[in-house]
C-alpha positions in Angstrom: -3.8 4.1 -21.6 -4.1 6.2 -18.4 -6.2 4.7 -15.6 -7.6 7.5 -13.4 -6.3 7.3 -9.8 -8.1 7.9 -6.6 -5.1 9.8 -5.2 -5.8 12.5 -7.8 -8.3 14.2 -5.5 -5.9 14.4 -2.6 -3.1 15.5 -4.9 -5.2 18.4 -6.2 -6.0 19.5 -2.6 -2.3 19.3 -1.6 -1.2 21.3 -4.7 -3.6 24.1 -3.7 -2.3 24.2 -0.1 1.4 23.4 0.0 4.4 24.9 -1.8 5.7 21.3 -2.4 4.1 18.0 -2.8 6.0 14.7 -2.6 4.4 11.6 -4.0 6.1 8.4 -2.8 5.4 4.8 -3.3 6.9 1.6 -4.7 8.6 1.6 -8.1 6.2 1.3 -11.1 3.1 2.2 -9.1 2.3 5.1 -11.4 3.7 8.2 -9.6 5.3 9.8 -12.7 2.2 9.0 -14.9 -0.1 10.6 -12.3 1.9 13.8 -12.0 2.5 14.2 -15.8 -1.1 13.4 -16.7 -2.4 15.9 -14.1 0.2 18.7 -14.3 2.2 18.1 -17.4 0.8 21.1 -19.1 1.4 23.5 -16.3 4.8 22.3 -14.9 8.1 21.6 -16.5 9.5 18.1 -16.0 13.0 16.6 -15.3 13.9 13.1 -14.3 16.8 12.4 -12.0 16.8 8.8 -13.2 19.2 9.9 -16.0 22.8 9.7 -14.8 23.9 12.8 -16.6 21.0 14.9 -15.1 21.7 13.4 -11.7 25.4 14.3 -11.9 24.6 17.9 -12.8 22.2 18.2 -9.9 24.8 16.8 -7.5 27.7 19.0 -8.8 25.8 22.2 -9.2 22.4 22.2 -7.4 21.9 26.0 -7.7 22.6 26.0 -11.4 20.4 22.9 -11.9 17.4 24.5 -10.3 18.0 27.7 -12.3 17.9 25.7 -15.5 14.7 23.9 -14.3 12.7 26.7 -12.5 9.4 26.2 -10.8 6.7 25.2 -11.4 8.4 21.9 -12.1 8.1 18.2 -11.6 11.3 16.7 -10.2 11.0 13.0 -10.8 13.0 10.2 -8.9 14.1 12.8 -6.3 15.4 9.9 -4.1 18.5 9.8 -6.3 19.5 13.3 -5.1 18.0 13.9 -1.6 20.5 16.7 -1.0 18.7 18.7 -3.6 15.8 19.2 -1.1 17.8 21.7 0.9 18.1 23.9 -2.1 14.4 23.4 -2.9 13.7 24.6 0.6 15.6 27.8 0.0 13.7 28.4 -3.2 10.4 27.8 -1.4 11.3 30.3 1.4 11.8 32.9 -1.3 8.5 32.2 -3.0 5.9 30.2 -1.0 3.1 30.1 -3.6 1.5 26.7 -3.5 1.9 23.9 -6.0 5.2 25.0 -7.6 7.3 22.0 -6.6 6.0 18.5 -7.4 8.4 15.8 -6.4 8.2 12.0 -6.8 10.3 9.2 -5.5 10.4 5.6 -4.4 10.1 5.6 -0.6 13.4 5.1 1.2 15.2 6.3 4.3 17.4 9.1 2.7 14.4 10.5 0.9 12.1 10.7 3.9 14.9 11.9 6.2 15.7 14.7 3.7 12.0 15.7 3.3 11.4 15.8 7.1 14.6 17.8 7.8 14.5 20.2 4.8 10.9 20.6 3.9 9.1 20.4 7.3 5.9 22.4 7.1 6.4 23.1 3.4 5.6 19.7 1.9 2.6 17.4 1.7 3.6 13.8 1.5 1.3 11.4 -0.4 1.6 7.7 -1.0 0.6 6.0 -4.2 0.4 2.2 -4.0 -0.3 0.1 -7.1 -3.8 0.2 -8.6 -6.7 -0.8 -6.5 -9.1 -3.3 -8.0 -11.6 -0.5 -8.7 -8.9 1.6 -10.4 -7.8 -1.3 -12.6 -11.5 -1.9 -13.5 -11.8 1.8 -14.5 -13.9 2.8 -11.5 -11.6 4.8 -9.0 -14.6 5.9 -7.0 -16.2 9.3 -6.3 -14.2 12.1 -4.9 -15.6 11.9 -1.4 -13.7 12.3 1.9 -12.5 9.3 3.8 -15.3 9.4 6.3 -18.0 9.2 3.5 -16.2 6.4 1.7 -15.9 4.4 4.9 -19.6 4.9 5.5 -20.3 3.6 2.0 -18.2 0.5 2.6 -19.8 -0.2 6.0 -23.3 0.4 4.8 -23.1 -1.1 1.3 -26.4 -2.5 0.0 -25.5 -2.9 -3.7 -22.9 -4.8 -5.7 -20.1 -2.6 -7.3 -21.3 -1.2 -10.6 -19.4 -1.5 -13.9 -16.6 -3.9 -14.8 -15.5 -6.3 -12.0 -12.3 -8.3 -11.9 -12.5 -12.0 -10.7 -10.8 -12.4 -7.4 -8.4 -15.2 -8.6 -7.3 -13.0 -11.5 -6.7 -10.1 -9.3 -4.6 -12.1 -6.8 -2.5 -13.6 -9.6 -1.9 -10.4 -11.5 -1.9 -7.7 -8.7 -2.2 -4.0 -9.2 0.9 -2.7 -10.9 -0.3 -0.5 -13.8 1.9 -2.2 -16.5 0.0 -5.5 -16.0 -3.3 -3.8 -16.8 -2.3 -2.0 -20.0 -3.8 -3.2 -23.3 -0.3 -4.4 -24.5 0.6 -5.8 -21.1 3.8 -7.8 -20.7 4.0 -11.4 -19.6 3.2 -11.4 -15.9 6.0 -13.8 -14.8 8.7 -12.0 -16.9 7.5 -8.6 -15.6 7.5 -9.8 -11.9 10.9 -11.4 -12.2 12.4 -8.2 -13.7 10.6 -6.0 -11.1 12.1 -8.0 -8.2 15.5 -8.0 -9.7 15.3 -4.2 -10.3 14.1 -3.7 -6.7 17.0 -5.8 -5.3 19.6 -3.9 -7.3 18.3 -0.4 -6.8 16.2 0.1 -3.7 17.7 -2.5 -1.4 21.4 -1.8 -2.2 20.7 2.0 -1.9 19.4 1.6 1.6 21.2 -1.3 3.3 24.2 -3.4 2.5 23.3 -6.9 1.4 26.3 -9.1 0.9 24.5 -12.1 -0.5 21.6 -11.3 -2.8 20.7 -15.1 -2.9 20.0 -15.0 0.8 17.9 -11.9 0.4 15.9 -13.6 -2.4 15.3 -16.5 0.0 14.1 -13.9 2.6 11.7 -12.4 0.1 10.2 -15.9 -0.8 9.8 -16.8 2.9 8.2 -13.5 3.8 5.8 -14.0 0.9 4.9 -17.4 2.2 4.1 -15.8 5.6 1.8 -13.1 4.3 -1.2 -12.8 6.5 0.5 -14.4 9.4 1.7 -13.0 12.8 5.3 -12.1 12.5 7.8 -14.3 14.3 11.3 -12.8 13.9 13.1 -15.7 15.4 11.5 -18.3 13.2 11.9 -16.3 10.0 15.6 -15.6 10.8 16.2 -19.3 11.5 14.6 -20.3 8.2 16.5 -17.6 6.2 19.8 -18.4 7.9 20.5 -14.9 9.3 20.3 -13.2 12.6 17.0 -11.7 14.0 18.5 -8.1 13.8 19.3 -8.6 10.1 15.7 -9.8 9.5 14.4 -6.8 11.3 16.5 -4.5 9.2 15.4 -6.2 6.0 11.8 -6.0 7.0 12.2 -2.3 7.6 13.5 -1.9 4.0 10.5 -3.7 2.7 8.2 -1.6 4.7 9.9 1.7 3.8 9.7 0.9 0.1 6.0 0.0 0.4 6.4 -3.7 -0.4 4.9 -4.8 2.9 2.9 -3.4 5.8 2.9 -4.5 9.4 -0.6 -4.5 10.8 -0.3 -3.7 14.5 -2.5 -5.5 17.2 -5.2 -3.6 19.1 -4.0 -3.6 22.6 -7.1 -3.1 24.8 -7.4 -6.2 26.8 -11.2 -6.8 27.1 -10.3 -9.4 29.7 -8.1 -11.5 27.5 -4.3 -12.1 27.1 -3.4 -10.5 23.8 -1.0 -11.3 21.0 1.3 -8.3 20.7 3.3 -9.1 17.5 2.3 -7.4 14.2 0.8 -9.3 11.2 2.8 -9.2 8.0 1.1 -8.4 4.7 2.5 -7.8 1.3 0.9 -4.9 -0.4 0.6 -6.5 -3.8 -0.9 -10.0 -4.2 0.6 -10.5 -7.7 4.2 -10.2 -6.3 3.3 -12.6 -3.5 1.9 -15.3 -5.9 5.0 -15.0 -8.1 7.4 -15.3 -5.1 5.6 -18.4 -3.8 5.4 -20.0 -7.3 1.7 -19.7 -8.1 1.1 -19.1 -11.8 -2.4 -20.4 -12.4 -5.8 -18.8 -11.5 -7.4 -22.1 -10.5 -4.6 -22.8 -8.0 -4.9 -19.5 -6.3 -8.2 -20.1 -4.5 -7.8 -23.9 -4.2 -4.4 -24.3 -2.6 -3.3 -24.1 1.0 -2.5 -20.4 0.8 -6.0 -19.4 -0.5 -7.1 -17.9 2.8 -3.9 -15.9 3.3 -3.9 -14.7 -0.3 -7.5 -13.4 -0.1 -6.7 -11.7 3.3 -3.6 -10.1 1.8 -5.5 -8.8 -1.2 -8.3 -7.3 1.0 -6.0 -5.7 3.5 -4.0 -4.1 0.7 -7.3 -2.7 -0.7 -8.2 -1.3 2.7 -4.8 0.4 3.0 -5.4 2.0 -0.4 -8.8 3.3 0.8 -6.8 5.5 3.3 -3.5 6.2 1.5 -5.1 7.1 -1.8 -7.1 9.7 0.0 -4.1 11.2 1.7 -4.8 9.8 5.1 -2.9 7.4 7.4 -4.6 4.0 7.9 -6.4 3.5 11.2 -6.5 -0.3 11.0 -5.5 -3.0 13.5 -6.0 -6.7 14.1 -7.1 -8.5 17.3 -6.2 -11.9 18.6 -6.1 -13.5 22.0 -3.8 -16.3 23.1 -6.8 -18.7 23.5 -7.7 -18.4 19.8 -10.3 -15.6 19.4 -9.4 -13.4 16.4 -10.6 -10.6 14.2 -8.7 -10.0 11.0 -9.1 -6.2 10.8 -10.5 -3.6 13.1 -11.5 -0.4 11.3 -12.0 2.8 13.3 -14.9 5.1 12.3 -16.6 7.7 14.5 -14.9 6.4 17.6 -16.2 2.9 17.0 -14.2 -0.1 16.0 -15.8 -2.2 13.2 -14.6 -5.8 13.1 -13.9 -7.3 9.7 -13.4 -11.0 8.9 -11.9 -12.0 5.5 -12.8 -15.4 3.9 -12.0 -16.9 0.5 -15.4 -18.6 0.5 -18.2 -17.8 -2.0 -20.8 -19.2 0.5 -20.5 -17.4 3.8 -22.4 -19.0 6.7 -23.4 -17.6 10.1 -20.6 -19.7 11.7 -18.0 -17.5 9.9 -19.2 -14.5 11.9 -18.6 -16.2 15.3 -15.4 -14.3 16.0 -17.0 -11.0 15.0 -19.9 -11.6 17.3 -17.6 -12.6 20.2 -15.5 -9.5 19.7 -18.6 -7.2 19.6 -19.8 -8.8 22.8 -16.4 -8.1 24.6 -16.0 -4.6 23.2 -19.4 -3.4 24.1 -20.1 0.2 23.3 -16.8 0.5 21.4 -18.0 -2.0 18.8 -19.5 -1.0 15.5 -21.3 -3.3 13.0 -19.1 -6.1 11.5 -18.3 -7.1 8.0 -17.5 -10.5 6.5 -15.6 -9.8 3.3 -15.8 -12.8 0.9 -15.9 -13.9 -2.7 -19.6 -13.1 -3.0 -21.5 -11.2 -5.7 -23.5 -8.8 -3.7 -23.9 -7.5 -0.1 -26.3 -9.3 2.2 -27.2 -9.6 5.9 -25.4 -12.6 7.5 -26.4 -12.3 11.1 -27.7 -9.3 13.2 -24.9 -6.8 13.3 -22.8 -8.5 10.5 -23.1 -8.1 6.8 -21.4 -10.1 4.0 -19.6 -7.9 1.5 -18.0 -8.6 -1.9 -14.2 -8.3 -1.7 -14.1 -5.7 -4.5 -16.7 -3.4 -2.8 -13.7 -2.2 -0.7 
C-alpha cells in the first residue's frame, strides 16, 4: 500500500529544475518508496545497501556508473559518498534536469559530499515520517507553502475525511511500516528500529564506545522532549561530559531524529531564555523510549503535555520540509515565566501558537498568546491554540482554537 506523500509536489518541481535531486531523511521514512513509486518507470534503480554493489562502486566508480547510466535512482548513497564526485563529472557533461535521483539517510559525510561535489547542481529535499494527514490518506492539496500556512491560520472547518485519534497517533507515530495493512507489532518494530539506528547511523558518524550509555542517552532525551535543553544536566544524568552530549545531539539532529527549536531573540523589554528546545520528530519513538505502550496512558500521564507538543511541532516541521522549504519557527520564553510554544512567521508577521493536550480549551489558556501579542505590537499576527478539539472555533479576540490534526 502506497500512501501519497506531500513531498511529491516539491520533488516534481526539483526534478524539472535540477540535474540531481537528493532526498534525505531518517531511515524507514519512505524515501525509496517515494522515488520508485514516482519515477520507477522512467529511471533505472540500484541500491548501495547491498555490500557487493557497494564494493563495486568503491573499487571502480567510473565502471559502476557506466553500468548504471542516467536516468537512474541511486539509493542509500550515504554508503558511498565518494561516488558524488563522479556524478558531478557526469552532470557537467550532460546537465539535463532530473537524470540523477539520489536518496540517503542524513549524515555528515553525505551532506559534506553533496555540498562540496554537487553545489549548484543538486536540490536537497527532506522526507520525515508520515504526517497525520498522510497516514490518514489526505496529504493535502498541492499548494505553495504560503497558501498552506494561510489555510492553517484561517481554518474555519474541521479536517475532512478520515481522522486519527491523537492518543493513537502519539503512540504509533508516523513511520510508514506502522500504517500498512499488515503492520508489524509496534513495540518490536520500534526496538528493532532503534537497534538498527544505533548500529548503522551512529557508528558510521561518531565513535560510541559504550552502546548501553548511548541507549541511556536516548531514553533521557526522549524524557526531555518539549523541554528547554540543559546540556550540563543531561550530561550529568547520562554520566558523560557536556561535549560528548553535544556531539551525540548533533548526530540525532543530523539523522533527523530530533530538532532543536531556537528561541526568538528580540527582547520586547524582557530577559530572554536563549537555549533551544529539544523535540523528537516522531512521537511513536518517544513513547517507546519512555516506556509508554497504552493509548489511555498517553494523554493521562505526566508527559501528556510534552507529548502533544512534540507531536504538533513535528507536524509543523513537516508542513515546511515536505514542501521543500526550511522551517521558520521559533519559541519565546522570558525568565519571569511568559512563554509561547511556537512562533510561526508569515508575511513578516509572527503568529504565536500555544499547544495544549486539553479537549476543552478556555480563554485562560490564551493568556500567554495575548501577552505576547501585546508586547510584539505590529509584528504580531493572530494566535492559535492547538488542542485536542474536534473543530476550529474562536477562543478570544485574535486567538482561535484549532484541532491538532488541522496542521
